[in-house]
C-alpha positions in Angstrom: 0.0 0.0 0.0 1.1 3.5 -0.8 -0.1 6.9 0.6 -0.9 9.8 -1.7 -1.1 13.3 -0.3 -2.8 15.7 -2.8 -1.8 19.3 -2.1 -2.9 22.0 -4.5 -1.4 25.5 -4.3 -4.8 27.2 -4.8 -7.6 27.3 -2.2 -10.9 29.1 -2.1 -11.6 29.3 1.6 -8.1 30.1 3.0 -5.5 31.4 0.5 -2.5 29.2 0.1 -3.8 27.0 2.9 -1.4 24.1 2.6 1.6 26.4 3.2 0.1 28.6 5.9 1.8 28.3 9.3 -0.4 26.5 11.8 1.2 27.0 15.2 4.5 27.7 13.5 4.5 24.8 11.0 3.3 24.6 7.4 -0.1 22.9 7.4 1.0 20.1 5.1 3.8 19.1 7.5 1.4 17.7 10.0 0.0 14.8 7.8 3.5 14.2 6.5 4.9 13.8 10.0 1.9 11.5 10.8 2.5 9.2 7.8 6.2 9.0 8.4 5.6 7.9 11.9 3.3 5.1 10.8 6.0 3.1 8.9 3.2 1.2 7.2 3.5 2.4 3.6 5.7 1.2 0.8 6.0 4.9 -0.1 4.4 8.2 0.5 3.8 10.5 -2.6 3.1 14.2 -2.4 1.4 15.4 -5.6 1.2 19.1 -6.3 1.5 21.7 -9.1 3.0 24.2 -6.6 6.8 24.4 -6.4 6.7 25.9 -2.8 4.6 23.0 -1.6 6.9 20.5 -3.2 9.9 22.2 -1.7 8.4 21.8 1.8 7.6 18.2 1.0 11.3 17.5 0.1 12.2 17.9 3.8 10.4 14.6 4.5 11.2 11.1 3.3 8.6 11.1 0.6 8.4 11.0 -3.2 7.5 14.1 -5.2 5.1 14.0 -8.1 4.8 17.3 -10.0 1.2 17.3 -11.0 0.5 17.7 -14.8 -1.1 21.0 -15.7 -4.3 19.3 -16.8 -4.9 18.1 -13.3 -4.3 21.4 -11.5 -7.5 23.2 -12.3 -10.2 24.0 -9.7 -12.8 21.7 -11.2 -10.6 18.6 -11.2 -11.6 15.9 -8.7 -9.2 13.9 -6.6 -9.8 10.6 -8.4 -7.7 11.4 -11.6 -5.1 13.0 -9.4 -4.6 9.9 -7.3 -4.8 7.7 -10.5 -2.0 9.8 -12.0 0.2 9.5 -8.9 -0.3 5.7 -8.9 0.4 5.4 -12.6 3.5 7.5 -12.2 4.8 5.5 -9.3 4.2 2.1 -10.9 5.9 3.3 -14.1 8.9 4.8 -12.5 9.5 2.3 -9.8 8.3 -0.8 -11.6 6.1 -1.9 -8.8 2.3 -2.6 -8.9 0.5 -1.6 -5.8 -2.5 -3.4 -4.3 -4.1 -0.5 -2.5 -3.7 3.3 -2.0 -4.6 5.6 0.8 -5.5 9.2 0.0 -4.9 11.5 3.0 -5.7 15.2 2.9 -3.2 17.7 4.2 -6.1 19.7 5.6 -6.6 17.2 8.4 -3.6 18.1 10.7 -5.1 16.5 13.8 -5.1 12.9 12.5 -2.8 10.8 14.7 -0.5 8.0 13.5 -2.4 5.6 15.7 -5.7 6.5 14.0 -4.1 6.1 10.5 -2.7 2.7 11.5 -6.1 1.5 12.8 -7.7 2.7 9.5 -5.2 0.6 7.5 -5.8 -2.4 9.6 -9.6 -2.0 9.4 -9.3 -1.9 5.6 -7.2 -5.0 5.5 -9.5 -6.9 7.9 -12.7 -5.8 6.1 -11.7 -7.1 2.6 -13.7 -4.1 1.3 -13.0 -2.3 -2.0 -13.0 1.1 -0.2 -12.8 2.6 3.3 -13.7 6.2 4.1 -13.2 8.0 7.4 -16.3 9.2 9.1 -17.3 10.8 12.4 -20.5 10.2 14.3 -23.1 12.8 13.3 -26.2 11.4 14.9 -28.6 14.2 15.4 -32.2 15.3 14.6 -31.5 16.2 10.9 -33.7 18.1 8.4 -33.6 18.6 4.7 -34.9 21.3 2.4 -37.4 20.2 -0.3 -39.7 21.9 -2.8 -42.4 21.5 -0.2 -40.4 23.2 2.6 -38.2 21.7 5.2 -38.8 18.0 6.1 -37.4 15.9 9.0 -34.9 13.1 8.3 -36.3 11.3 11.3 -39.5 9.5 12.0 -39.7 10.1 15.7 -38.1 12.7 18.0 -35.8 10.8 20.3 -32.9 11.6 22.5 -29.6 11.4 20.5 -28.5 8.1 22.0 -31.7 6.4 20.7 -31.6 7.7 17.1 -30.4 5.6 14.3 -26.7 6.1 13.7 -25.6 8.7 11.1 -22.1 9.4 9.9 -20.5 12.3 8.2 -17.4 11.9 5.9 -14.4 13.7 7.3 -12.6 13.9 4.0 -9.4 12.9 5.7 -8.8 9.3 4.7 -9.9 7.2 1.7 -8.4 3.8 1.1 -9.2 1.9 -2.0 -8.0 -1.2 -3.8 -6.1 -0.9 -7.1 -9.1 -2.7 -8.8 -11.5 -0.1 -7.5 -9.3 2.8 -8.6 -9.2 1.4 -12.1 -13.0 1.8 -12.3 -12.4 5.6 -12.3 -13.5 6.3 -8.7 -11.8 5.6 -5.4 -15.2 5.3 -3.7 -17.4 2.4 -4.8 -17.9 -1.3 -4.7 -18.0 -2.8 -1.3 -17.6 0.2 1.0 -16.8 0.2 4.7 -16.6 3.2 7.1 -14.0 3.9 9.7 -15.1 6.2 12.6 -12.3 8.5 13.8 -12.2 10.5 17.1 -14.2 13.7 16.9 -11.2 15.9 17.7 -9.2 14.3 14.9 -12.0 14.8 12.3 -11.6 18.5 11.5 -11.0 19.2 7.9 -9.7 22.8 7.6 -11.9 24.7 5.2 -12.6 28.0 7.0 -10.9 30.3 9.4 -13.0 28.9 12.3 -11.6 25.4 11.4 -8.1 26.8 11.5 -8.7 28.4 14.9 -10.1 25.1 16.3 -7.2 23.1 15.0 -4.7 25.6 16.5 -6.4 25.3 19.9 -6.6 21.5 19.7 -3.0 21.1 18.7 -2.2 22.8 22.1 -4.4 20.2 23.9 -2.7 19.0 27.0 -2.4 15.4 28.2 -2.8 15.8 32.0 -2.3 13.0 34.6 -3.6 13.7 38.1 -1.9 11.5 40.7 -4.1 11.7 43.8 -4.8 9.9 47.0 -7.9 10.0 49.2 -9.0 7.9 52.2 -10.2 8.2 55.7 -6.8 9.4 57.0 -6.1 11.9 54.2 -9.7 13.0 53.5 -10.9 14.2 50.1 -9.2 17.6 49.9 -6.5 16.5 47.4 -9.1 14.8 45.1 -11.4 17.8 45.2 -8.6 20.2 44.3 -7.6 17.9 41.4 -11.2 17.8 40.2 -11.4 21.6 40.3 -8.4 21.9 38.1 -9.6 19.1 35.8 -13.0 20.8 35.4 -11.2 24.0 34.6 -9.3 22.2 31.8 -12.3 20.4 30.5 -11.7 19.3 26.9 -8.0 18.4 27.4 -6.9 14.7 27.6 -7.3 14.1 31.3 -6.9 11.0 33.4 -6.7 10.2 37.1 -4.4 7.7 38.8 -5.6 7.0 42.4 -3.1 5.7 44.9 -4.4 3.7 47.8 -7.9 5.1 47.3 -11.1 3.1 48.1 -13.5 2.3 45.3 -16.3 4.4 46.7 -14.0 7.5 46.8 -12.9 6.8 43.2 -16.6 7.0 42.3 -16.6 10.7 43.2 -14.2 11.1 40.2 -16.0 8.7 37.9 -19.3 10.6 38.1 -17.5 13.5 36.4 -16.7 11.1 33.5 -12.9 11.1 34.0 -10.8 8.1 33.2 -9.5 6.4 36.4 -6.8 3.9 37.1 -6.4 2.6 40.7 -2.9 1.6 42.0 -1.7 0.5 45.4 1.6 2.6 45.5 3.6 5.3 43.7 5.8 2.6 42.3 3.1 1.7 39.7 2.6 5.3 38.5 5.3 5.9 35.9 4.3 2.9 33.7 1.0 4.6 33.2 2.3 8.0 32.1 2.8 9.1 28.5 6.1 10.9 27.7 5.7 14.6 27.2 2.6 14.9 29.3 1.8 17.0 32.4 1.9 15.2 35.7 0.2 16.8 38.7 0.9 15.1 42.1 -1.5 15.9 44.9 -0.3 13.2 47.3 1.5 15.4 49.9 5.2 14.6 50.3 7.1 12.8 47.5 10.4 11.1 47.4 13.3 12.0 45.1 13.3 8.5 43.7 9.7 8.8 42.6 10.2 12.2 40.9 13.4 11.1 39.2 11.5 8.1 37.8 8.9 10.5 36.3 11.5 12.9 34.9 13.3 10.2 33.1 10.3 9.7 30.8 10.3 12.8 30.4 7.3 14.6 31.7 6.6 18.0 33.3 6.0 17.6 37.1 3.8 19.8 39.3 3.5 18.9 43.0 1.0 20.3 45.5 1.7 20.7 49.2 5.0 18.8 49.0 7.6 19.0 51.7 9.4 15.8 50.7 12.7 15.4 49.0 10.9 15.1 45.6 9.9 18.8 45.8 13.5 19.8 45.1 13.3 18.0 41.7 9.8 18.9 40.5 9.4 21.6 37.8 6.8 23.4 39.9 5.7 23.2 43.5 2.4 24.9 44.6 1.7 25.4 48.2 -1.0 27.9 49.2 -1.0 26.9 52.9 2.6 26.8 54.2 6.1 27.6 52.9 9.7 26.8 53.3 12.3 29.3 54.3 14.4 30.5 51.4 12.3 28.6 48.8 13.7 28.1 45.2 12.1 30.0 42.3 10.0 27.1 41.2 8.2 27.0 44.6 5.0 29.1 44.7 3.4 30.0 48.0 0.5 31.9 49.4 -3.2 32.6 49.1 -2.9 33.8 45.5 -2.3 30.1 44.5 -5.3 28.7 46.3 -7.5 26.6 44.0 -11.1 27.1 45.1 -13.9 25.0 43.8 -15.6 26.7 40.9 -18.9 26.8 42.8 -17.4 29.6 44.9 -17.4 31.7 41.8 -21.1 31.1 41.4 -21.9 32.4 45.0 -21.2 36.0 45.8 -19.2 36.8 48.9 -21.2 37.7 52.0 -21.8 41.4 52.8 -20.8 42.5 56.3 -23.6 42.4 58.8 -23.4 44.4 62.0 -25.2 41.9 64.1 -23.8 38.4 64.4 -26.6 35.9 63.6 -25.0 32.8 62.1 -21.9 30.8 63.0 -20.5 27.9 60.9 -18.5 25.1 62.5 -16.5 22.9 60.2 -13.4 20.8 60.9 -12.8 18.8 57.7 -13.2 15.2 56.8 -12.0 13.2 59.9 -11.6 15.8 62.7 -9.2 13.4 64.7 -9.1 15.7 67.8 -12.9 16.1 67.8 -12.6 19.9 67.7 -16.2 19.9 66.5 -17.4 19.0 70.0 -15.1 21.4 71.7 -16.6 24.2 69.6 -20.1 23.2 70.3 -19.3 23.0 74.1 -18.0 26.6 73.8 -21.1 27.8 72.0 -23.7 26.0 74.1 -24.1 28.6 76.9 -23.9 31.6 74.5 -26.6 33.6 72.6 -29.7 31.5 72.0 -30.6 33.5 69.0 -27.5 32.5 67.0 -28.0 29.9 64.3 -25.2 27.3 64.4 -24.4 25.4 61.2 -22.4 22.3 61.8 -20.6 20.6 58.8 -19.5 17.0 59.4 -17.0 15.4 57.0 -17.4 12.0 55.4 -14.8 10.5 57.8 -16.0 12.1 61.0 -15.3 9.4 63.7 -17.0 10.8 66.8 -20.7 10.3 65.9 -21.6 8.4 69.1 -19.9 11.0 71.3 -21.5 13.8 69.4 -25.0 12.3 69.6 -24.6 11.7 73.4 -23.6 15.4 73.8 -26.4 16.7 71.7 -29.0 14.5 73.5 -28.4 16.5 76.7 -27.8 19.9 75.1 -30.1 22.7 74.3 -27.8 23.8 71.4 -29.5 21.2 69.2 -32.6 23.6 69.0 -30.6 26.1 67.0 -28.2 23.6 65.3 -28.4 22.7 61.6 -26.2 19.7 60.7 -24.8 19.2 57.2 -23.3 15.9 56.2 -20.8 15.3 53.4 -21.4 18.7 51.8 -20.9 19.0 48.1 -21.3 22.8 47.8 -19.6 24.5 50.8 -20.2 27.9 49.2 -24.0 27.6 49.7 -23.5 26.4 53.3 -21.2 29.4 54.0 -23.6 31.9 52.5 -24.9 34.3 55.1 -22.5 33.2 57.9 -21.0 35.9 60.1 -18.3 33.9 61.8 -16.6 30.6 61.2 -14.8 28.2 63.6 -12.6 25.9 61.7 -9.3 24.0 61.4 -6.2 25.4 59.7 -6.6 23.7 56.4 -8.1 24.7 53.0 -11.4 25.7 54.7 -9.8 28.9 55.9 -9.5 30.0 52.3 -13.0 29.0 51.5 -14.4 30.9 54.4 -12.2 33.9 53.5 -13.4 33.8 49.9 -17.0 33.9 51.1 -16.3 36.9 53.4 -16.6 35.0 56.7 -14.2 36.1 59.5 -13.1 33.1 61.5 -11.4 31.5 64.4 -8.9 28.8 63.4 -7.4 25.9 65.3 -4.7 23.5 64.0 -5.7 19.9 63.9 -2.2 18.5 63.9 1.5 19.4 63.7 1.4 19.8 59.9 -1.4 22.4 60.1 0.6 24.5 62.5 2.9 25.2 59.5 0.1 26.7 57.6 0.8 30.4 57.6 -2.3 32.1 56.4 -4.4 31.6 59.5 -1.5 32.4 61.8 -0.7 35.8 60.2 -3.9 37.0 58.4 -5.6 39.9 60.0 -8.9 38.3 59.0 -8.4 35.3 61.2 -8.1 34.8 65.0 -5.7 31.9 65.3 -5.9 29.9 68.6 -3.0 27.5 68.1 -3.0 23.7 68.3 -5.8 21.3 69.1 -5.0 21.4 72.8 -7.1 24.6 73.0 -9.9 24.4 75.6 -13.6 25.1 75.1 -13.3 28.0 77.4 -10.6 29.7 75.2 -12.9 29.2 72.2 -15.8 30.6 74.1 -13.9 33.7 75.2 -12.7 34.4 71.7 -16.3 34.1 70.3 -17.7 36.4 72.9 -14.9 39.0 72.2 -15.6 39.0 68.5 -19.4 39.0 68.9 -19.4 41.9 71.3 -17.1 44.1 69.3 -18.7 45.0 65.9 -15.7 47.1 64.9 -13.3 44.1 65.6 -15.4 41.8 63.4 -15.6 44.5 60.8 -11.8 44.8 60.8 -11.5 41.0 60.4 -13.9 41.1 57.5 -12.1 44.0 55.8 -8.8 42.1 55.9 -10.0 39.0 54.2 -8.4 38.6 50.7 -11.7 37.9 49.0 -10.9 39.1 45.5 -7.4 37.5 45.5 -8.7 34.1 46.5 -11.5 34.2 44.0 -9.1 34.8 41.1 -6.7 32.0 42.4 -8.0 29.2 40.1 -7.5 31.0 36.7 -4.2 32.4 38.0 -2.9 29.0 39.1 -4.1 27.3 35.9 -2.5 29.9 33.7 0.8 29.5 35.6 0.9 25.7 35.1 -0.1 26.0 31.5 2.5 28.6 30.6 5.3 26.7 32.4 4.3 23.4 30.9 4.1 24.7 27.4 7.4 26.5 27.7 9.0 23.3 28.8 7.3 21.3 26.0 8.4 23.8 23.4 12.0 23.7 24.6 11.9 19.9 24.8 10.4 19.1 21.5 11.1 22.2 19.3 13.8 20.5 17.3 11.9 17.3 16.7 
């Protein structure tokens, strides 16, 4: 089998289309690169009447056929052009072919893998002709002399409609026998569906723009871990970034993560692979891709293994030896002294769930009416109950919103406390909350741990009291130094200390107003696009430097 690439110099929609630079490369170079990678063809022939196109083609291991003038006119179809290329090849190289693939230079997104599968599909089918198609199943209409008429008999959801396919124009494979009949398409025809994003045939400026964007499509691997000990914070951050990059090639690799937690990713329709340890990760990663580790501390051995592929590595909240080797380390909560330039710290890099953008921040209210208590997924020190004990004897008019995480382990103790407490009359309990922004709406004060929730409360305009759950949280600097937070230190704090701080803040409107005014609301709400842009730009810079000469 040979491949023929027909490339005219003229073009109606986009002038000199085949030579125009698409993301810095001549359009025709994309399909030539793809065909060369396949290594399936006896030869590749570029046929054109244009000397500049042929000059570009000579930079590839292909044969050049200067198209006869009679085949260069606008009204000439591709069938005689392909026939001419085949006849020229057989005459000059004394070889008779059995089949020919025509591949259009206006389909730059076609991958070598797809072309190889197309060839195999043709061989296996024993058909006379194969054409590439894309699924175009929709409620279709046609225009007739009697007006528009439906091409369907019953209005159904798309998945229940009879399948319809649209030719992509990218690939046509036909046998030598079929070509001799004067048309590449005929006889026993089979279709070959190609991925939607590879199906674009450039005909307009919009097609060009779409191809340019899709050629910059990133392959992103999120390495995450979530369980009763770690909670779901790492997975939620990864999902927030994944949703922001919707449309890119995204997959999740979950380390030591139970099946039911993986389901929180599956429902968003992302590809998932479960593994038991980091040792299994590198074999699942594609070279040249973006790897985002949200698994806390990494080892230098693990990062070195990834870098050898090579890939671009971004780590979140990493204090391990691997952080010295990663291309980029993001830590919104705590920082090292004298950090290297590739380590980014502070509230400006916080990655809030997109639902916070849908919920406006609270306005300041002079009278304190609502307090929210939330201590994350597991709350190992049961700070939840300490906070409720502190609030129990205080103002009976206050509404208390209690958020319990999915791994909260003190249910029996909590129920026993509430059974004998009057606080339950003004208590609203929220379990396994999906939308924290809605729960925080209208809150005047928060009591929380020193994790990511401090940023969520701050973004919603909720002044807060913060207590560190563990030694790692004591390293989180925002709550310790922000003038919008009253930090009470480690989990050894007593209910009395919490109570006194609540009373002080509640009785001093000006103090609570000062706390509110010092919350970095706008900065936090712009963190997600800022962080995504940083990662994208650094990854693309690395990719361009790594592969610019290939």
